[in-house]
N, CA, C and O atoms as CSV, one atom per row, in Angstrom:
chain,resi,resn,atom,element,x,y,z
A,1,MET,N,N,9.707,-34.084,13.210
A,1,MET,CA,C,10.526,-34.683,14.231
A,1,MET,C,C,11.492,-33.617,14.742
A,1,MET,O,O,12.159,-32.958,13.944
A,2,GLY,N,N,11.575,-33.443,16.036
A,2,GLY,CA,C,12.428,-32.416,16.647
A,2,GLY,C,C,13.893,-32.822,16.644
A,2,GLY,O,O,14.231,-33.998,16.512
A,3,THR,N,N,14.724,-31.857,16.786
A,3,THR,CA,C,16.167,-32.086,16.836
A,3,THR,C,C,16.591,-32.307,18.277
A,3,THR,O,O,16.232,-31.539,19.168
A,4,LEU,N,N,17.343,-33.343,18.490
A,4,LEU,CA,C,17.860,-33.637,19.817
A,4,LEU,C,C,19.087,-32.769,20.063
A,4,LEU,O,O,20.054,-32.813,19.302
A,5,ARG,N,N,19.039,-31.996,21.111
A,5,ARG,CA,C,20.177,-31.147,21.444
A,5,ARG,C,C,20.800,-31.652,22.727
A,5,ARG,O,O,20.123,-31.850,23.736
A,6,VAL,N,N,22.070,-31.851,22.667
A,6,VAL,CA,C,22.816,-32.285,23.836
A,6,VAL,C,C,23.709,-31.127,24.252
A,6,VAL,O,O,24.480,-30.606,23.446
A,7,MET,N,N,23.605,-30.737,25.485
A,7,MET,CA,C,24.433,-29.660,25.994
A,7,MET,C,C,25.742,-30.255,26.491
A,7,MET,O,O,25.763,-31.023,27.453
A,8,VAL,N,N,26.804,-29.901,25.844
A,8,VAL,CA,C,28.116,-30.350,26.254
A,8,VAL,C,C,28.738,-29.223,27.065
A,8,VAL,O,O,28.824,-28.082,26.612
A,9,LYS,N,N,29.162,-29.562,28.255
A,9,LYS,CA,C,29.751,-28.553,29.121
A,9,LYS,C,C,31.265,-28.567,28.940
A,9,LYS,O,O,31.938,-29.528,29.314
A,10,PHE,N,N,31.781,-27.508,28.370
A,10,PHE,CA,C,33.208,-27.387,28.171
A,10,PHE,C,C,33.802,-26.590,29.316
A,10,PHE,O,O,33.271,-25.562,29.736
A,11,LYS,N,N,34.918,-27.097,29.803
A,11,LYS,CA,C,35.646,-26.364,30.824
A,11,LYS,C,C,36.566,-25.388,30.095
A,11,LYS,O,O,37.407,-25.810,29.302
A,12,PRO,N,N,36.416,-24.100,30.351
A,12,PRO,CA,C,37.270,-23.153,29.643
A,12,PRO,C,C,38.739,-23.375,29.994
A,12,PRO,O,O,39.090,-23.602,31.152
A,13,ARG,N,N,39.589,-23.305,28.969
A,13,ARG,CA,C,41.022,-23.458,29.204
A,13,ARG,C,C,41.566,-22.158,29.754
A,13,ARG,O,O,41.186,-21.071,29.319
A,14,ASN,N,N,42.439,-22.284,30.691
A,14,ASN,CA,C,43.058,-21.105,31.278
A,14,ASN,C,C,44.274,-20.726,30.435
A,14,ASN,O,O,45.419,-20.930,30.837
A,15,THR,N,N,43.994,-20.173,29.262
A,15,THR,CA,C,45.077,-19.854,28.340
A,15,THR,C,C,45.955,-18.724,28.872
A,15,THR,O,O,47.146,-18.665,28.566
A,16,GLU,N,N,45.379,-17.839,29.658
A,16,GLU,CA,C,46.167,-16.753,30.238
A,16,GLU,C,C,47.225,-17.319,31.184
A,16,GLU,O,O,48.377,-16.886,31.156
A,17,ARG,N,N,46.840,-18.283,32.018
A,17,ARG,CA,C,47.796,-18.900,32.946
A,17,ARG,C,C,48.866,-19.675,32.174
A,17,ARG,O,O,50.046,-19.615,32.517
A,18,ALA,N,N,48.457,-20.394,31.141
A,18,ALA,CA,C,49.420,-21.133,30.324
A,18,ALA,C,C,50.421,-20.163,29.691
A,18,ALA,O,O,51.617,-20.448,29.643
A,19,ARG,N,N,49.941,-19.037,29.213
A,19,ARG,CA,C,50.820,-18.029,28.608
A,19,ARG,C,C,51.807,-17.498,29.648
A,19,ARG,O,O,52.994,-17.343,29.360
A,20,GLU,N,N,51.316,-17.223,30.850
A,20,GLU,CA,C,52.194,-16.763,31.930
A,20,GLU,C,C,53.290,-17.788,32.201
A,20,GLU,O,O,54.462,-17.431,32.323
A,21,LEU,N,N,52.912,-19.064,32.297
A,21,LEU,CA,C,53.884,-20.109,32.574
A,21,LEU,C,C,54.915,-20.222,31.462
A,21,LEU,O,O,56.099,-20.423,31.736
A,22,ARG,N,N,54.484,-20.095,30.213
A,22,ARG,CA,C,55.434,-20.152,29.095
A,22,ARG,C,C,56.403,-18.971,29.158
A,22,ARG,O,O,57.600,-19.133,28.922
A,23,ASN,N,N,55.886,-17.791,29.476
A,23,ASN,CA,C,56.732,-16.600,29.560
A,23,ASN,C,C,57.691,-16.656,30.745
A,23,ASN,O,O,58.745,-16.021,30.718
A,24,GLN,N,N,57.335,-17.407,31.782
A,24,GLN,CA,C,58.172,-17.525,32.975
A,24,GLN,C,C,58.970,-18.835,32.984
A,24,GLN,O,O,59.388,-19.303,34.043
A,25,ALA,N,N,59.173,-19.411,31.827
A,25,ALA,CA,C,59.867,-20.698,31.738
A,25,ALA,C,C,61.250,-20.610,32.377
A,25,ALA,O,O,61.939,-19.594,32.284
A,26,THR,N,N,61.627,-21.695,33.021
A,26,THR,CA,C,62.950,-21.772,33.634
A,26,THR,C,C,64.004,-21.933,32.534
A,26,THR,O,O,63.671,-22.298,31.406
A,27,PRO,N,N,65.265,-21.664,32.855
A,27,PRO,CA,C,66.314,-21.892,31.856
A,27,PRO,C,C,66.315,-23.336,31.342
A,27,PRO,O,O,66.542,-23.567,30.154
A,28,ALA,N,N,66.065,-24.304,32.221
A,28,ALA,CA,C,66.024,-25.704,31.789
A,28,ALA,C,C,64.866,-25.942,30.815
A,28,ALA,O,O,65.034,-26.635,29.812
A,29,GLU,N,N,63.692,-25.370,31.105
A,29,GLU,CA,C,62.549,-25.527,30.200
A,29,GLU,C,C,62.850,-24.907,28.836
A,29,GLU,O,O,62.521,-25.484,27.800
A,30,ARG,N,N,63.467,-23.746,28.843
A,30,ARG,CA,C,63.802,-23.079,27.577
A,30,ARG,C,C,64.813,-23.909,26.774
A,30,ARG,O,O,64.701,-24.032,25.554
A,31,GLN,N,N,65.786,-24.467,27.467
A,31,GLN,CA,C,66.807,-25.259,26.782
A,31,GLN,C,C,66.211,-26.535,26.192
A,31,GLN,O,O,66.507,-26.883,25.049
A,32,LEU,N,N,65.373,-27.236,26.961
A,32,LEU,CA,C,64.768,-28.468,26.454
A,32,LEU,C,C,63.789,-28.165,25.320
A,32,LEU,O,O,63.671,-28.957,24.385
A,33,TRP,N,N,63.091,-27.044,25.385
A,33,TRP,CA,C,62.133,-26.687,24.343
A,33,TRP,C,C,62.823,-26.575,22.982
A,33,TRP,O,O,62.205,-26.845,21.953
A,34,ARG,N,N,64.083,-26.184,22.969
A,34,ARG,CA,C,64.814,-26.099,21.699
A,34,ARG,C,C,64.874,-27.460,20.996
A,34,ARG,O,O,64.976,-27.524,19.771
A,35,TYR,N,N,64.811,-28.537,21.768
A,35,TYR,CA,C,64.841,-29.891,21.205
A,35,TYR,C,C,63.435,-30.425,20.924
A,35,TYR,O,O,63.237,-31.216,20.002
A,36,LEU,N,N,62.464,-29.986,21.725
A,36,LEU,CA,C,61.103,-30.511,21.570
A,36,LEU,C,C,60.288,-29.746,20.526
A,36,LEU,O,O,59.349,-30.296,19.950
A,37,ALA,N,N,60.635,-28.506,20.286
A,37,ALA,CA,C,59.862,-27.672,19.362
A,37,ALA,C,C,59.905,-28.239,17.946
A,37,ALA,O,O,60.879,-28.873,17.539
A,38,ARG,N,N,58.848,-28.001,17.227
A,38,ARG,CA,C,58.749,-28.360,15.802
A,38,ARG,C,C,58.938,-29.847,15.527
A,38,ARG,O,O,59.395,-30.222,14.447
A,39,GLY,N,N,58.594,-30.693,16.483
A,39,GLY,CA,C,58.603,-32.134,16.255
A,39,GLY,C,C,59.977,-32.735,16.009
A,39,GLY,O,O,60.085,-33.792,15.388
A,40,GLN,N,N,61.019,-32.082,16.482
A,40,GLN,CA,C,62.386,-32.521,16.186
A,40,GLN,C,C,62.714,-33.914,16.717
A,40,GLN,O,O,63.592,-34.590,16.180
A,41,LEU,N,N,62.014,-34.350,17.770
A,41,LEU,CA,C,62.288,-35.675,18.339
A,41,LEU,C,C,61.302,-36.731,17.847
A,41,LEU,O,O,61.227,-37.828,18.399
A,42,GLY,N,N,60.544,-36.387,16.798
A,42,GLY,CA,C,59.624,-37.351,16.217
A,42,GLY,C,C,58.209,-37.268,16.727
A,42,GLY,O,O,57.388,-38.134,16.425
A,43,ALA,N,N,57.908,-36.230,17.504
A,43,ALA,CA,C,56.544,-36.036,18.014
A,43,ALA,C,C,56.325,-34.551,18.286
A,43,ALA,O,O,57.262,-33.824,18.619
A,44,LYS,N,N,55.081,-34.113,18.140
A,44,LYS,CA,C,54.747,-32.711,18.392
A,44,LYS,C,C,54.461,-32.527,19.877
A,44,LYS,O,O,53.562,-33.163,20.426
A,45,PHE,N,N,55.217,-31.665,20.514
A,45,PHE,CA,C,55.004,-31.315,21.911
A,45,PHE,C,C,54.501,-29.889,21.999
A,45,PHE,O,O,54.836,-29.040,21.173
A,46,SER,N,N,53.685,-29.642,23.021
A,46,SER,CA,C,53.229,-28.296,23.351
A,46,SER,C,C,53.713,-27.985,24.756
A,46,SER,O,O,53.962,-28.888,25.555
A,47,ARG,N,N,53.845,-26.696,25.049
A,47,ARG,CA,C,54.315,-26.275,26.373
A,47,ARG,C,C,53.144,-25.847,27.248
A,47,ARG,O,O,52.167,-25.267,26.773
A,48,GLN,N,N,53.268,-26.149,28.547
A,48,GLN,CA,C,52.325,-25.687,29.565
A,48,GLN,C,C,50.869,-25.945,29.172
A,48,GLN,O,O,50.064,-25.022,29.046
A,49,MET,N,N,50.566,-27.214,28.987
A,49,MET,CA,C,49.224,-27.620,28.586
A,49,MET,C,C,48.474,-28.183,29.780
A,49,MET,O,O,49.049,-28.918,30.584
A,50,PRO,N,N,47.185,-27.844,29.906
A,50,PRO,CA,C,46.419,-28.343,31.046
A,50,PRO,C,C,46.132,-29.840,30.940
A,50,PRO,O,O,45.744,-30.353,29.891
A,51,VAL,N,N,46.336,-30.511,32.060
A,51,VAL,CA,C,45.952,-31.917,32.224
A,51,VAL,C,C,45.305,-31.990,33.592
A,51,VAL,O,O,45.985,-31.915,34.615
A,52,GLY,N,N,43.989,-32.135,33.609
A,52,GLY,CA,C,43.279,-32.080,34.884
A,52,GLY,C,C,43.524,-30.717,35.515
A,52,GLY,O,O,43.449,-29.693,34.837
A,53,PRO,N,N,43.818,-30.702,36.811
A,53,PRO,CA,C,44.028,-29.420,37.489
A,53,PRO,C,C,45.454,-28.877,37.328
A,53,PRO,O,O,45.778,-27.829,37.887
A,54,TYR,N,N,46.291,-29.561,36.585
A,54,TYR,CA,C,47.701,-29.194,36.462
A,54,TYR,C,C,48.028,-28.696,35.061
A,54,TYR,O,O,47.253,-28.881,34.122
A,55,PHE,N,N,49.194,-28.060,34.941
A,55,PHE,CA,C,49.740,-27.704,33.644
A,55,PHE,C,C,50.992,-28.554,33.452
A,55,PHE,O,O,51.940,-28.465,34.233
A,56,ALA,N,N,50.986,-29.372,32.411
A,56,ALA,CA,C,52.157,-30.189,32.095
A,56,ALA,C,C,53.214,-29.291,31.472
A,56,ALA,O,O,52.898,-28.435,30.646
A,57,ASP,N,N,54.465,-29.483,31.865
A,57,ASP,CA,C,55.538,-28.675,31.281
A,57,ASP,C,C,55.555,-28.856,29.765
A,57,ASP,O,O,55.572,-27.877,29.018
A,58,PHE,N,N,55.549,-30.112,29.315
A,58,PHE,CA,C,55.531,-30.426,27.880
A,58,PHE,C,C,54.576,-31.602,27.678
A,58,PHE,O,O,54.596,-32.560,28.451
A,59,LEU,N,N,53.747,-31.531,26.647
A,59,LEU,CA,C,52.741,-32.559,26.435
A,59,LEU,C,C,52.664,-32.921,24.958
A,59,LEU,O,O,52.628,-32.050,24.089
A,60,CYS,N,N,52.640,-34.222,24.694
A,60,CYS,CA,C,52.394,-34.733,23.347
A,60,CYS,C,C,51.045,-35.435,23.392
A,60,CYS,O,O,50.928,-36.529,23.944
A,61,ARG,N,N,50.033,-34.811,22.814
A,61,ARG,CA,C,48.683,-35.388,22.833
A,61,ARG,C,C,48.629,-36.705,22.067
A,61,ARG,O,O,48.036,-37.682,22.525
A,62,GLU,N,N,49.249,-36.714,20.908
A,62,GLU,CA,C,49.185,-37.890,20.032
A,62,GLU,C,C,49.667,-39.155,20.740
A,62,GLU,O,O,49.037,-40.206,20.629
A,63,LEU,N,N,50.773,-39.059,21.462
A,63,LEU,CA,C,51.358,-40.232,22.109
A,63,LEU,C,C,51.008,-40.338,23.591
A,63,LEU,O,O,51.475,-41.238,24.288
A,64,MET,N,N,50.178,-39.401,24.062
A,64,MET,CA,C,49.765,-39.395,25.477
A,64,MET,C,C,51.004,-39.411,26.382
A,64,MET,O,O,51.142,-40.250,27.271
A,65,LEU,N,N,51.895,-38.455,26.121
A,65,LEU,CA,C,53.177,-38.396,26.815
A,65,LEU,C,C,53.360,-37.005,27.421
A,65,LEU,O,O,53.128,-35.991,26.762
A,66,VAL,N,N,53.780,-36.973,28.686
A,66,VAL,CA,C,54.047,-35.726,29.399
A,66,VAL,C,C,55.494,-35.747,29.864
A,66,VAL,O,O,55.974,-36.755,30.383
A,67,VAL,N,N,56.184,-34.635,29.675
A,67,VAL,CA,C,57.548,-34.468,30.185
A,67,VAL,C,C,57.489,-33.377,31.244
A,67,VAL,O,O,57.046,-32.259,30.981
A,68,GLU,N,N,57.939,-33.717,32.435
A,68,GLU,CA,C,57.954,-32.785,33.562
A,68,GLU,C,C,59.390,-32.527,33.983
A,68,GLU,O,O,60.202,-33.451,34.043
A,69,LEU,N,N,59.702,-31.274,34.275
A,69,LEU,CA,C,61.016,-30.911,34.790
A,69,LEU,C,C,60.866,-30.493,36.245
A,69,LEU,O,O,59.987,-29.707,36.596
A,70,ASP,N,N,61.738,-31.032,37.079
A,70,ASP,CA,C,61.694,-30.741,38.509
A,70,ASP,C,C,62.868,-29.868,38.890
A,70,ASP,O,O,64.023,-30.208,38.634
A,71,GLY,N,N,62.557,-28.737,39.504
A,71,GLY,CA,C,63.599,-27.820,39.950
A,71,GLY,C,C,64.046,-28.129,41.357
A,71,GLY,O,O,63.745,-29.190,41.904
A,72,PHE,N,N,64.766,-27.193,41.934
A,72,PHE,CA,C,65.290,-27.336,43.286
A,72,PHE,C,C,64.170,-27.587,44.285
A,72,PHE,O,O,64.345,-28.351,45.234
A,73,SER,N,N,63.021,-26.952,44.080
A,73,SER,CA,C,61.904,-27.088,45.029
A,73,SER,C,C,61.325,-28.495,45.047
A,73,SER,O,O,60.570,-28.835,45.957
A,74,HIS,N,N,61.667,-29.327,44.053
A,74,HIS,CA,C,61.140,-30.691,44.013
A,74,HIS,C,C,61.517,-31.461,45.274
A,74,HIS,O,O,60.731,-32.273,45.762
A,75,GLU,N,N,62.702,-31.216,45.801
A,75,GLU,CA,C,63.129,-31.908,47.015
A,75,GLU,C,C,62.144,-31.658,48.150
A,75,GLU,O,O,61.928,-32.533,48.989
A,76,MET,N,N,61.555,-30.488,48.179
A,76,MET,CA,C,60.609,-30.124,49.237
A,76,MET,C,C,59.183,-30.566,48.902
A,76,MET,O,O,58.316,-30.571,49.776
A,77,ARG,N,N,58.935,-30.936,47.641
A,77,ARG,CA,C,57.566,-31.213,47.183
A,77,ARG,C,C,57.408,-32.609,46.607
A,77,ARG,O,O,56.560,-32.815,45.738
A,78,GLN,N,N,58.185,-33.559,47.057
A,78,GLN,CA,C,58.147,-34.882,46.434
A,78,GLN,C,C,56.761,-35.520,46.509
A,78,GLN,O,O,56.308,-36.111,45.529
A,79,GLU,N,N,56.091,-35.415,47.631
A,79,GLU,CA,C,54.756,-36.020,47.750
A,79,GLU,C,C,53.756,-35.320,46.840
A,79,GLU,O,O,52.949,-35.979,46.184
A,80,ALA,N,N,53.799,-34.004,46.793
A,80,ALA,CA,C,52.893,-33.256,45.906
A,80,ALA,C,C,53.149,-33.619,44.449
A,80,ALA,O,O,52.208,-33.769,43.669
A,81,ASP,N,N,54.425,-33.762,44.079
A,81,ASP,CA,C,54.750,-34.147,42.706
A,81,ASP,C,C,54.309,-35.578,42.408
A,81,ASP,O,O,53.912,-35.882,41.283
A,82,ALA,N,N,54.375,-36.461,43.409
A,82,ALA,CA,C,53.912,-37.842,43.225
A,82,ALA,C,C,52.404,-37.859,42.981
A,82,ALA,O,O,51.919,-38.615,42.140
A,83,VAL,N,N,51.667,-37.033,43.711
A,83,VAL,CA,C,50.215,-36.935,43.507
A,83,VAL,C,C,49.943,-36.395,42.106
A,83,VAL,O,O,49.075,-36.903,41.396
A,84,ARG,N,N,50.678,-35.375,41.717
A,84,ARG,CA,C,50.524,-34.779,40.381
A,84,ARG,C,C,50.737,-35.839,39.304
A,84,ARG,O,O,49.960,-35.926,38.353
A,85,THR,N,N,51.791,-36.643,39.453
A,85,THR,CA,C,52.070,-37.705,38.482
A,85,THR,C,C,50.926,-38.704,38.435
A,85,THR,O,O,50.512,-39.109,37.349
A,86,ARG,N,N,50.406,-39.109,39.589
A,86,ARG,CA,C,49.297,-40.082,39.618
A,86,ARG,C,C,48.062,-39.528,38.915
A,86,ARG,O,O,47.384,-40.257,38.191
A,87,VAL,N,N,47.764,-38.255,39.118
A,87,VAL,CA,C,46.593,-37.638,38.475
A,87,VAL,C,C,46.787,-37.604,36.960
A,87,VAL,O,O,45.865,-37.923,36.210
A,88,ILE,N,N,47.975,-37.223,36.512
A,88,ILE,CA,C,48.243,-37.155,35.072
A,88,ILE,C,C,48.201,-38.555,34.465
A,88,ILE,O,O,47.660,-38.744,33.375
A,89,GLU,N,N,48.771,-39.539,35.168
A,89,GLU,CA,C,48.724,-40.922,34.676
A,89,GLU,C,C,47.291,-41.448,34.654
A,89,GLU,O,O,46.925,-42.195,33.747
A,90,ALA,N,N,46.483,-41.074,35.630
A,90,ALA,CA,C,45.081,-41.505,35.657
A,90,ALA,C,C,44.318,-40.951,34.457
A,90,ALA,O,O,43.309,-41.523,34.046
A,91,ALA,N,N,44.793,-39.841,33.895
A,91,ALA,CA,C,44.172,-39.261,32.695
A,91,ALA,C,C,44.660,-39.971,31.433
A,91,ALA,O,O,44.263,-39.610,30.325
A,92,GLY,N,N,45.529,-40.992,31.599
A,92,GLY,CA,C,45.968,-41.793,30.466
A,92,GLY,C,C,47.346,-41.447,29.915
A,92,GLY,O,O,47.771,-42.024,28.914
A,93,TYR,N,N,48.042,-40.526,30.546
A,93,TYR,CA,C,49.349,-40.097,30.051
A,93,TYR,C,C,50.489,-40.865,30.713
A,93,TYR,O,O,50.384,-41.298,31.860
A,94,ARG,N,N,51.560,-41.020,29.977
A,94,ARG,CA,C,52.811,-41.530,30.531
A,94,ARG,C,C,53.640,-40.306,30.914
A,94,ARG,O,O,53.746,-39.357,30.137
A,95,VAL,N,N,54.222,-40.325,32.099
A,95,VAL,CA,C,54.960,-39.168,32.597
A,95,VAL,C,C,56.451,-39.488,32.654
A,95,VAL,O,O,56.864,-40.489,33.239
A,96,LEU,N,N,57.243,-38.625,32.041
A,96,LEU,CA,C,58.697,-38.700,32.139
A,96,LEU,C,C,59.150,-37.508,32.976
A,96,LEU,O,O,58.767,-36.370,32.707
A,97,ARG,N,N,59.959,-37.775,33.980
A,97,ARG,CA,C,60.448,-36.702,34.854
A,97,ARG,C,C,61.961,-36.599,34.751
A,97,ARG,O,O,62.681,-37.597,34.756
A,98,PHE,N,N,62.413,-35.363,34.657
A,98,PHE,CA,C,63.839,-35.054,34.662
A,98,PHE,C,C,64.043,-33.874,35.593
A,98,PHE,O,O,63.133,-33.071,35.801
A,99,THR,N,N,65.235,-33.771,36.150
A,99,THR,CA,C,65.541,-32.609,36.975
A,99,THR,C,C,66.085,-31.493,36.083
A,99,THR,O,O,66.608,-31.741,34.997
A,100,ASN,N,N,65.950,-30.281,36.564
A,100,ASN,CA,C,66.548,-29.153,35.847
A,100,ASN,C,C,68.052,-29.370,35.706
A,100,ASN,O,O,68.640,-29.044,34.676
A,101,ALA,N,N,68.666,-29.923,36.750
A,101,ALA,CA,C,70.113,-30.167,36.711
A,101,ALA,C,C,70.477,-31.134,35.587
A,101,ALA,O,O,71.496,-30.949,34.923
A,102,GLU,N,N,69.649,-32.169,35.366
A,102,GLU,CA,C,69.909,-33.105,34.272
A,102,GLU,C,C,69.858,-32.384,32.930
A,102,GLU,O,O,70.714,-32.591,32.070
A,103,VAL,N,N,68.848,-31.540,32.759
A,103,VAL,CA,C,68.698,-30.818,31.494
A,103,VAL,C,C,69.859,-29.849,31.294
A,103,VAL,O,O,70.461,-29.805,30.221
A,104,LEU,N,N,70.168,-29.080,32.321
A,104,LEU,CA,C,71.231,-28.084,32.196
A,104,LEU,C,C,72.608,-28.739,32.072
A,104,LEU,O,O,73.513,-28.182,31.450
A,105,GLY,N,N,72.758,-29.923,32.667
A,105,GLY,CA,C,74.043,-30.615,32.621
A,105,GLY,C,C,74.285,-31.371,31.331
A,105,GLY,O,O,75.425,-31.488,30.882
A,106,ASN,N,N,73.200,-31.895,30.719
A,106,ASN,CA,C,73.366,-32.672,29.488
A,106,ASN,C,C,72.023,-32.771,28.765
A,106,ASN,O,O,71.374,-33.817,28.779
A,107,VAL,N,N,71.624,-31.692,28.148
A,107,VAL,CA,C,70.323,-31.647,27.485
A,107,VAL,C,C,70.233,-32.666,26.353
A,107,VAL,O,O,69.152,-33.180,26.068
A,108,GLU,N,N,71.358,-32.961,25.708
A,108,GLU,CA,C,71.332,-33.934,24.614
A,108,GLU,C,C,70.931,-35.317,25.130
A,108,GLU,O,O,70.176,-36.031,24.469
A,109,GLU,N,N,71.427,-35.693,26.297
A,109,GLU,CA,C,71.071,-36.991,26.871
A,109,GLU,C,C,69.589,-37.048,27.236
A,109,GLU,O,O,68.932,-38.066,27.017
A,110,VAL,N,N,69.066,-35.962,27.788
A,110,VAL,CA,C,67.637,-35.896,28.117
A,110,VAL,C,C,66.812,-35.983,26.838
A,110,VAL,O,O,65.823,-36.714,26.786
A,111,ALA,N,N,67.209,-35.248,25.813
A,111,ALA,CA,C,66.495,-35.294,24.526
A,111,ALA,C,C,66.534,-36.702,23.947
A,111,ALA,O,O,65.531,-37.186,23.421
A,112,TRP,N,N,67.673,-37.355,24.039
A,112,TRP,CA,C,67.798,-38.727,23.543
A,112,TRP,C,C,66.860,-39.662,24.308
A,112,TRP,O,O,66.218,-40.523,23.705
A,113,ALA,N,N,66.777,-39.501,25.625
A,113,ALA,CA,C,65.884,-40.341,26.436
A,113,ALA,C,C,64.428,-40.136,26.028
A,113,ALA,O,O,63.665,-41.098,25.939
A,114,ILE,N,N,64.046,-38.892,25.782
A,114,ILE,CA,C,62.672,-38.610,25.348
A,114,ILE,C,C,62.432,-39.206,23.966
A,114,ILE,O,O,61.393,-39.822,23.728
A,115,GLN,N,N,63.377,-39.028,23.061
A,115,GLN,CA,C,63.233,-39.570,21.710
A,115,GLN,C,C,63.118,-41.094,21.744
A,115,GLN,O,O,62.359,-41.675,20.969
A,116,THR,N,N,63.857,-41.735,22.627
A,116,THR,CA,C,63.781,-43.191,22.774
A,116,THR,C,C,62.375,-43.619,23.184
A,116,THR,O,O,61.845,-44.596,22.654
A,117,VAL,N,N,61.773,-42.898,24.118
A,117,VAL,CA,C,60.408,-43.226,24.544
A,117,VAL,C,C,59.420,-42.952,23.411
A,117,VAL,O,O,58.492,-43.733,23.199
A,118,VAL,N,N,59.608,-41.861,22.689
A,118,VAL,CA,C,58.740,-41.556,21.544
A,118,VAL,C,C,58.773,-42.711,20.547
A,118,VAL,O,O,57.728,-43.164,20.080
A,119,MET,N,N,59.974,-43.184,20.223
A,119,MET,CA,C,60.104,-44.282,19.265
A,119,MET,C,C,59.495,-45.564,19.826
A,119,MET,O,O,58.865,-46.320,19.087
A,120,GLU,N,N,59.671,-45.814,21.105
A,120,GLU,CA,C,59.092,-46.989,21.744
A,120,GLU,C,C,57.564,-46.966,21.696
A,120,GLU,O,O,56.931,-47.966,21.358
A,121,VAL,N,N,56.983,-45.822,22.036
A,121,VAL,CA,C,55.523,-45.691,22.009
A,121,VAL,C,C,54.996,-45.851,20.579
A,121,VAL,O,O,53.979,-46.506,20.355
A,122,ARG,N,N,55.692,-45.253,19.623
A,122,ARG,CA,C,55.282,-45.397,18.213
A,122,ARG,C,C,55.352,-46.845,17.760
A,122,ARG,O,O,54.471,-47.304,17.033
A,123,SER,N,N,56.385,-47.574,18.174
A,123,SER,CA,C,56.519,-48.970,17.751
A,123,SER,C,C,55.442,-49.849,18.382
A,123,SER,O,O,54.997,-50.821,17.771
A,124,LEU,N,N,55.022,-49.515,19.598
A,124,LEU,CA,C,53.944,-50.263,20.242
A,124,LEU,C,C,52.607,-50.017,19.558
A,124,LEU,O,O,51.761,-50.908,19.481
A,125,ALA,N,N,52.430,-48.799,19.063
A,125,ALA,CA,C,51.179,-48.442,18.391
A,125,ALA,C,C,51.100,-49.049,17.001
A,125,ALA,O,O,50.012,-49.336,16.503
A,126,HIS,N,N,52.263,-49.244,16.370
A,126,HIS,CA,C,52.308,-49.782,14.997
A,126,HIS,C,C,53.359,-50.892,14.912
A,126,HIS,O,O,54.426,-50.689,14.332
A,127,PRO,N,N,53.063,-52.063,15.485
A,127,PRO,CA,C,54.059,-53.145,15.477
A,127,PRO,C,C,54.338,-53.684,14.075
A,127,PRO,O,O,55.151,-54.594,13.914
């Protein structure tokens, strides 16, 4: 009896682009990463992870959660960012958006908001 072989087509990850984005992180991204790194808010986040054609600023695979930071250019790109959010949500992720100003002005409050959602998602998964 022959072996059935299924060819799975993997899309190569653009790790070089992700590395570039991590190295070019904004001050707000760097500041928030200090809170998200090493699972400090109760979930493991990764930086600049591909979701469809986009790179999520921060992504938690386990909880299907994406955190996006919007800079000054967001005012000029609101429709493009709305499309980006819809595509990421269509992939099954919940998207949290914060402005760079929110992070730079009160990173603890932003971290608390993210932690609250993490706890909420965990409680829904394990009532």
